[in-house]
C-alpha positions, -999 to 999 in steps of 0.1 A, spaced: 0 0 0 19 30 -12 4 64 -11 9 78 -46 -4 113 -52 -12 122 -88 10 149 -101 -12 179 -95 -21 203 -121 -16 239 -112 -38 245 -92 -40 213 -72 -72 198 -61 -58 180 -31 -27 189 -10 -22 222 -29 7 232 -50 32 204 -48 47 225 -75 81 215 -87 83 187 -60 66 163 -84 80 179 -116 112 159 -122 140 183 -126 173 178 -145 210 185 -144 222 220 -142 234 243 -169 223 266 -197 230 266 -234 241 296 -254 210 292 -276 188 294 -246 207 325 -232 200 342 -265 163 335 -263 148 303 -276 118 280 -278 127 260 -248 148 260 -216 166 230 -200 183 228 -167 213 211 -183 226 212 -219 202 213 -248 166 204 -249 159 169 -263 136 183 -290 148 207 -316 131 239 -326 114 222 -355 100 192 -336 65 180 -345 54 163 -313 67 146 -282 79 110 -287 56 95 -261 23 107 -278 4 92 -306 1 121 -330 -26 103 -349 -48 97 -318 -84 102 -327 -105 128 -309 -138 119 -293 -155 99 -266 -155 104 -229 -131 95 -201 -146 87 -167 -124 91 -137 -128 88 -99 -120 112 -72 -122 108 -34 -141 129 -9 -157 160 -22 -150 195 -35 -165 229 -28 -146 253 -51 -133 259 -86 -106 282 -73 -76 260 -66 -52 289 -62 -61 297 -26 -59 280 7 -96 282 14 -118 253 2 -112 221 -17 -109 225 -55 -124 202 -80 -102 175 -95 -90 184 -130 -95 221 -127 -60 228 -139 -71 216 -174 -89 248 -180 -57 269 -178 -26 273 -200 8 281 -185 37 301 -199 56 269 -207 49 232 -206 72 203 -194 81 173 -215 77 140 -197 108 122 -212 133 148 -199 140 154 -162 133 191 -164 129 210 -197 102 236 -204 89 243 -239 70 274 -248 32 273 -246 17 308 -240 53 319 -243 67 318 -278 103 324 -267 122 322 -234 153 343 -227 176 342 -197 212 353 -192 241 330 -182 237 339 -145 199 335 -147 193 367 -128 161 372 -148 139 355 -173 120 370 -202 90 355 -221 76 367 -254 40 358 -256 24 342 -287 2 366 -306 -24 340 -312 -28 330 -275 -65 334 -264 -88 329 -235 -120 310 -240 -140 342 -246 -117 352 -275 -98 379 -256 -60 378 -263 -36 367 -235 -15 398 -228 15 409 -207 -10 426 -184 -26 392 -177 7 377 -169 17 405 -145 -18 404 -129 -15 366 -124 19 369 -107 10 398 -84 -24 383 -75 -11 348 -67 18 361 -47 -4 385 -27 -37 366 -24 -29 330 -35 -20 300 -15 5 308 12 30 284 -3 34 307 -33 50 333 -11 77 308 -2 79 293 -37 83 326 -54 101 344 -26 131 353 -48 110 367 -77 109 404 -69 92 419 -99 74 413 -132 77 440 -158 65 447 -193 96 451 -214 81 450 -249 47 448 -267 44 411 -260 73 407 -236 73 402 -198 105 401 -177 107 385 -142 136 398 -121 151 378 -93 165 388 -59 199 375 -68 216 356 -96 226 320 -94 193 303 -87 194 283 -119 160 267 -114 140 298 -109 134 307 -146 119 273 -152 97 276 -121 83 309 -133 75 292 -166 52 269 -147 29 297 -139 -6 296 -154 -20 328 -169 -53 341 -154 -76 366 -173 -73 400 -156 -106 412 -172 -125 383 -157 -111 386 -121 -114 423 -118 -145 429 -98 -145 394 -83 -131 384 -49 -101 362 -57 -97 351 -20 -131 335 -19 -139 299 -29 -165 298 -57 -185 274 -77 -188 298 -106 -169 281 -135 -139 304 -141 -126 316 -175 -95 299 -187 -75 294 -219 -67 257 -217 -78 226 -237 -109 221 -215 -137 241 -199 -163 232 -173 -194 220 -191 -215 209 -161 -212 199 -124 -231 186 -95 -215 204 -66 -193 181 -44 -203 150 -64 -191 153 -100 -177 177 -126 -177 174 -164 -151 191 -186 -156 195 -224 -128 198 -249 -125 233 -264 -131 227 -301 -114 260 -312 -86 258 -286 -60 282 -297 -30 259 -290 -43 226 -303 -19 225 -332 13 234 -314 39 207 -313 37 205 -275 0 196 -278 -1 174 -309 -15 140 -300 -27 152 -266 -61 161 -251 -80 136 -271 -113 130 -252 -143 152 -260 -153 151 -224 -137 142 -191 -159 134 -161 -148 131 -124 -172 113 -101 -165 115 -63 -165 85 -40 -164 83 -3 -132 63 -1 -109 40 -21 -128 8 -12 -161 21 -27 -142 35 -57 -126 1 -64 -160 -17 -64 -174 11 -87 -145 6 -111 -151 -32 -113 -187 -26 -120 -178 -3 -150 -186 31 -134 -154 46 -145 -126 37 -169 -92 36 -154 -77 32 -120 -42 38 -105 -40 10 -79 -20 19 -48 -29 -11 -26 -7 -41 -31 -34 -65 -17 -59 -52 -42 -35 -57 -71 -28 -93 -59 -64 -104 -51 -92 -79 -58 -91 -82 -96 -99 -118 -99 -132 -111 -117 -147 -121 -151 -139 -88 -167 -102 -93 -161 -102 -130 -171 -121 -121 -203 -97 -93 -212 -123 -65 -208 -102 -50 -180 -65 -47 -187 -39 -48 -158 -5 -33 -166 26 -21 -147 41 11 -161 77 14 -151 91 49 -144 124 66 -135 111 89 -108 129 96 -77 109 79 -49 110 107 -24 97 100 11 65 83 22 62 77 59 46 84 92 53 121 97 56 134 132 41 168 140 70 184 160 46 212 170 34 186 196 57 187 226 58 149 230 78 146 197 104 173 205 129 147 218 147 129 190 150 98 212 113 96 214 110 98 176 137 72 171 121 49 196 86 50 180 102 43 146 117 11 160 81 -3 165 73 -3 128 81 -38 114 85 -32 77 97 -67 69 67 -84 85 43 -58 69 58 -63 35 57 -101 37 22 -105 52 2 -75 39 19 -62 8 29 -95 -9 65 -85 -10 57 -57 -34 78 -29 -19 114 -17 -11 120 0 22 127 37 19 161 47 33 164 83 21 144 114 15 157 111 -21 153 73 -25 158 56 -58 183 82 -70 219 92 -69 210 120 -45 205 95 -16 232 95 11 242 58 8 278 61 19 297 80 46 301 117 38 329 125 15 353 155 17 329 179 0 300 169 23 322 171 54 332 206 44 295 215 43 286 198 76 316 205 98 306 241 107 274 227 122 289 197 140 278 209 175 242 212 162 239 178 145 235 142 157 269 126 158 257 98 135 256 123 106 294 121 105 300 84 114 272 62 101 251 56 70 214 57 79 195 25 76 160 21 88 155 -6 115 153 -42 103 136 -73 117 135 -110 108 100 -105 96 84 -131 119 64 -104 137 81 -101 171 107 -74 166 121 -81 201 155 -65 197 141 -33 182 115 -30 210 142 -35 236 162 -7 221 131 15 218 124 9 255 159 20 265 156 52 244 122 61 259 136 55 294 165 78 287 141 105 274 122 103 307 93 82 296 90 52 321 65 24 325 41 26 354 13 2 358 19 -10 322 17 25 307 45 47 294 43 80 313 67 109 318 86 104 351 83 140 362 48 150 351 30 116 350 17 124 316 9 94 294 26 89 261 -5 91 239 -11 104 204 -34 100 175 -25 86 141 -47 104 115 -57 86 83 -81 93 54 -84 59 39 -96 28 59 -73 6 38 -43 22 56 -55 6 89 -42 -28 78 -7 -13 79 -11 9 109 -27 -16 134 3 -39 136 24 -8 142 0 1 170 3 -33 186 41 -30 188 37 5 203 14 -9 229 40 -35 239 62 -5 248 34 9 270 25 36 245 -12 43 239 -18 54 204 -52 58 188 -61 56 151 -86 79 136 -98 76 100 -117 107 87 -132 116 54 -110 132 28 -124 167 32 -119 167 69 -84 152 65 -74 180 40 -85 207 64 -68 192 94 -35 187 75 -37 223 61 -39 235 97 -14 210 111 -41 195 133 -26 160 137 -1 142 158 11 116 133 -1 110 98 8 91 66 22 116 41 43 117 9 69 142 -1 77 135 -38 112 145 -49 128 155 -81 161 145 -97 174 180 -91 158 194 -60 157 232 -55 133 259 -43 106 236 -32 128 223 -4 121 255 15 84 247 19 91 210 26 116 216 55 121 254 60 114 271 93 92 298 77 70 271 61 66 254 95 44 283 105 26 287 72 -9 270 71 -11 248 40 26 244 36 42 210 30 64 212 61 41 188 77 66 178 104 70 214 116 108 213 112 125 244 125 162 236 122 187 263 113 211 237 99 184 224 76 176 260 65 212 267 57 216 234 37 185 241 17 198 275 7 231 260 -3 213 234 -23 192 260 -41 224 279 -51 245 249 -61 267 261 -90 269 227 -108 255 192 -108 282 177 -86 278 203 -59 241 198 -61 245 161 -54 268 167 -25 245 193 -9 214 172 -13 232 142 3 242 164 32 206 176 37 194 140 34 217 129 63 205 157 85 169 150 79 173 112 84 193 113 116 169 137 132 141 111 128 115 135 116 97 106 98 93 69 101 101 58 65 78 35 46 85 20 12 83 26 -25 78 9 -59 94 17 -93 63 12 -114 26 24 -115 -1 -3 -113 -29 6 -137 -61 -12 -144 -83 0 -172 -113 -10 -193 -105 -20 -229 -126 9 -242 -95 30 -237 -62 30 -257 -28 44 -248 4 53 -266 30 25 -271 57 45 -253 53 54 -216 70 86 -206 97 79 -179 89 108 -156 59 120 -137 25 103 -132 4 84 -158 -13 110 -179 -47 94 -187 -64 128 -194 -39 141 -219 -22 110 -236 -49 83 -238 -79 81 -261 -112 64 -266 -114 33 -289 -149 43 -298 -134 73 -316 -111 51 -338 
């Protein structure tokens, strides 16, 4: 059971604005052609596709248009404004917007012009300039202008989701520098990722939003410029998008072979179990399966045996990032690192993987797992040079040991780990009295709640709880509906929860709102753990300003060590492929892109349209 989150469109409909955290970045550098102003911008070297490319390699350029794609969403929604903290935005809402640039999914991080015809940035990347396409239009026929771009930037930074203030902290101005040119200026040079991040920004229509309150959630379908518009909806239960027949960008190379369905419908289900049964009955068309037990046992049905439902595994080259039990350090009981380490010893991955997950997963041992960024060896000379100034503020293991999560023999007893956990808790002042673990000075019981949103997770959590109870700890498990879960997580109203931080192949600015002290106090940020560590802050800034690929790797590994040995998370596991079940009414391209999530909405098509 791995908790995959679909790569969010901007805006996100779930945990908002993962941003570049799930966009897989690339190696560092800039070409002379890009510095002079070009059709694309890569983090390293030249873009894969030349200026005269006709389409991305992973699309079917001859894919027929037509038919409807039916998808499932969990919980509910109450807004079509996914750019703000308030409310829960409808799934798929990002399809109504176009951004300045678009990413390819077979390069780690290259952006190609969409609304922007050209991209220009100097060698030191102190600014980025976009020239807008003359033909770019909103759905009402009005042109997309520089004024719209500047309005979008200023509005989102001032009134949008709080994460944007962190994400765009170093973008100090957006200025019109030509009839169709807009220039973004940065606080300082050297942040080589920032021009690409700015290119991810969608463009909102100024003429539509003037006179409307941007900070309010709304169920009025907004005006966009993208390949789809909202056609109909049943508030909180479903939303139907229709393909824009006269979409201004439909013939651009970046869109050829994409956005093939005439309509895309999202229906909302209470939880994953209900959604699975609905899929098997034919209520929707494709399902990304994230429960190993389901994949092994739940699809033994006539539709699968007869070939009407296909089951495939789509391999990928994504960095795995970190899935785990995230502590909320805002709670005093988790302030002591010995307590956090002790509780982690009670999670028996080997037993869980063998008995619940059918051996499907690999244990996560890094915040950048499944990549060269993971700290798998002792720190080298360059890393030690980074870490040495902070030696007095770091766990000694950072310098002397390679982090490995606790292991067991998989038989379900974990005696040695529990003995070590008991010693750590005793050292931290949590002793056993009358069978319960209490603080020796205050008498307060060691109790906390594990917050979940999917009942399926309970199968993994309850064995963990039993081991904690053997230590005298008294955890409780609470499963709430998705909407309540989102609100509680936004406001950090939890003790421990299962969470995912997806990572890129070249991490950068997004690390501030994963681990930064400022993000810890920002509602809706992704610093779920509430980390306020000046060493982490310093290493994140060094990572962001890495001058080359090798230094980026060393700085990321140094950050990885510090995060791991502070035991902010109890690591879970990962897989290197997506498990997808779909009805044979759908078709997909022969080539699966190596990066990002499966893109059913934009790459697949209906067989009925063939």
